[in-house]
N, C-alpha and C positions, 0 to 999 in steps of 0.2 A: 597586278597594280595598275596597269593601263586601262583595264575594265573598270576598276574602282574609281579611277580618276574621271573617266568618261561619264559614269552614272552620277557622280558627286557634282560634275559641272553642268550637266544637262538637266538635273532636277533641282538645281539651285535657283533661289529667286534672283541671284546675282550672276545668272548664266552669261549675260552679255559682257559684263566686265571681266569675268573669268576667261572667256574666249578672247577677248581683246588683248588681255595681258599674254595669253599663250601665243597669239599671232604676232605680238610685237616683240616680246622677249624670249619666247621659246619655252615656257614653263607654265605650269598651273600653279596659281597661288594656294598657300594653305590657309593662313588666317586672312580671310578676305578683308575683315574689318580694318586691318592695317593699311591696306591699299586703298580702301574707300576713303579712309582719314587723310592719306597722302594726297589725294586728289580733291580735297575739300579746301577751297581757297578762304582766306580770313574773312572774305565778305559774306561767306555763307556759314560763318561759325555757328556751332550749337551752343546751348546754354552753358555757362561756365560751371566747372567742377572744381571746388576748392580754390575758386578765383582764376582758374586757368581756362582761357577760351579753347573750345574743341575745334581745332582746325589743323592744317598741315605744318604750321610753323615749327613745332618741336621736332617733328620727323625731318624737316628741312635742315634744321640744325644738325642733326645726327648724321643724315645722308651727306651734308657737305664734308664732314670730317672723313666718313668712310670713302667717299669718292676721291678725295684729295690723297688719302693714304694708298688706295690701290693704284692710281695713276702714278704716284711718286715711285712706287715700287717697280711698276712696268717700265718706266723711263730709265730708272736706275739700272735695271737689267738690259734694256734695249740700247743704252749709250754707256757702255762700261768705261770709256775714256774721257767722257765730257765732265767739265767742272761743274760745280754746284750752281753757279749762275745760269748756266745754259739749261740745266734741268729744271731749275725754278721757272725760268721763262717759258719752257715748253709745257710745264704743268699748268701754268697760269693760262696758256692759250687754250688748252683742252677744257679746263673747267671754268673758263671765264663765262659770265653771265650771258653774253651774246652767243657764245658757242652752244651753251646749254638751251638757251631759247630756241635757236635754229633746230637743234636735235630733237627737242620736244615736238616741234611742229612737223619735222621730217618724219619722225616715228609714228605720229598721230596720237601721241600721249596727250597732247593740249586739248584735243577733242573730248577727252574723258574728264576735264576739270569741272567740278561743281562750284558755281559761283552764284551770287545773288542776282546777277544780270548777265545772262549768256550772250546777249546781243551786243552789248557794249564791251564785253571783254573783262579782263581781270587785271589789267595793268601790264606795263611793259616787261616785267620780269616774272610774271605769274608762271609762264610755261617752264622756265629754267627753274623756278622755285619748286615746282610740282615734280620736276625730274628728281631733284636732290631729295625731296621727301619720299619719292618712290624708292630710291636707293635705301633711304633709312628704313622703310618698311620691309624691303627685301631682306635686309640685313637682320631685322628682328624676327622675321618669318623663317628665313632659310639658313641663317649664319654667315660667318665672314667668307669661308671658302667658296661656298656657292655664289655668294654676292660678287666676289673677286672674279670668278669664272665668267659670270654674265657681263660684268663691265668690261673686261678685257675682250672676250670673244665676240659678244653681241653688240657692244658699243664702240669701244676704241678701235679695234681692228677693221670693223665693217663701216665706220663712219668718219674716221679721221685719216688724212693723208699726212703722214708725218714728214715727208719731204716738203710739202706745201707749207705745213706749220713752221717749219724751220725757217722759211723765207718770209712768213707773214709776222708783222711787228707793229702792234698799236700799244703804245705806252699810255694808258689811261692816267696814271699819276701825273706825268708830265703834261698831259692835255688838261687835266684838272687845274693844275698850277697855272698853265698858260691862260685858261679861261678866267680864273679867279683874279689874276692881275689885270687882265684886259677889262673885265666887267666890275672891278673894285669890290671884290667880295673877300671877306676873311675866311681863310681856308687853312685847316691844319688836320694832321693825322695823329691820333691819339692811340697809344698802345693801351688797351683795355685789360687784356689778361694774357698771362704765359701759363700754358697748361704743360706741366711736365709729367712723363710716364717713364716706364722702364725702358722703352724702346725708342721713343722720339719726344720732341718738344713741339708743341703748336703755339701759334701767335694769333690773337684776335686783335685787329685794328679797326678803329672807328674814324670815319670821315666826318668832320664837323665844319659846316658851312654857316657863317654869320651867327655863330653860337647854337645852331641847331644840329642835332644829330641826324645824319642822312642815311648812312649805310655802314654795315660791318663786313669785314673780310676775315676769313680764317685760312691759315696756311702753315706749313711745315717751317717757313722762314718769314721773318718780319717783312722783308722786302716783298715776298710774294703776297702777303696778307694785305699790304698797302696797295698793291696793284689790283687785287680783287675788290677791296673795298672801294677804290677809286672808280673801277668799272661799274660796280653796282650804283655808286652815287651818280655817275654820269647818266645811266639809264633812268634812274628815278627822278633826276632833275629835268628829264626830257630834252637833253641836248642832243645836237645832231651827231651821227655816227663820224668819228674823226678819221682823218686821212693821215697817212704817214708823213 
């Protein structure tokens, strides 16, 4: 199997990407197309198929859900006596846009993003978006159990100090509300959808500023979804990093 993977990688036209993924995450990809798509920013979209732009946005949507579920399970087992509010807060800190952006740069995943203008970059949330899309690609390629193993062992345990996270607290929803009141903007959070399944329920919340839809957040609780949506909106609006 090792020899087969070696030959497949080193004879592939996508050799560089395959080796980069192995170096960063510790595994060789199977369906390389999924990972190439995960790293394709919307600014470099391919022609539409059935009206859908070919970029990483759909994989980002999927990866967001998978990442949230894995981290929720990890925290549930890691803190067996903590209340729901604590677990929600901790999950939000790990999967927050700023955390994922920093993680993507730290791992070197951001360097693999394909955009229309590499020099100018791809926006403040592009690195985190690509990470979520990568998780979506990994899930489709390797399945949930393998994806869960990579997220916990290669991402969470190696890159997040749980004790420090417990003491870090930036409430983006509160910051957004303070900003809107100070700057005279109309702000509200809208529940877009509740997704119910056999094992859990997810919420999708939208941030609307002055009538314009700014960002979406998805989480296993409405409160968590609001916080994630607020953080994405904060970044997209180009606001300075808030302090506690």
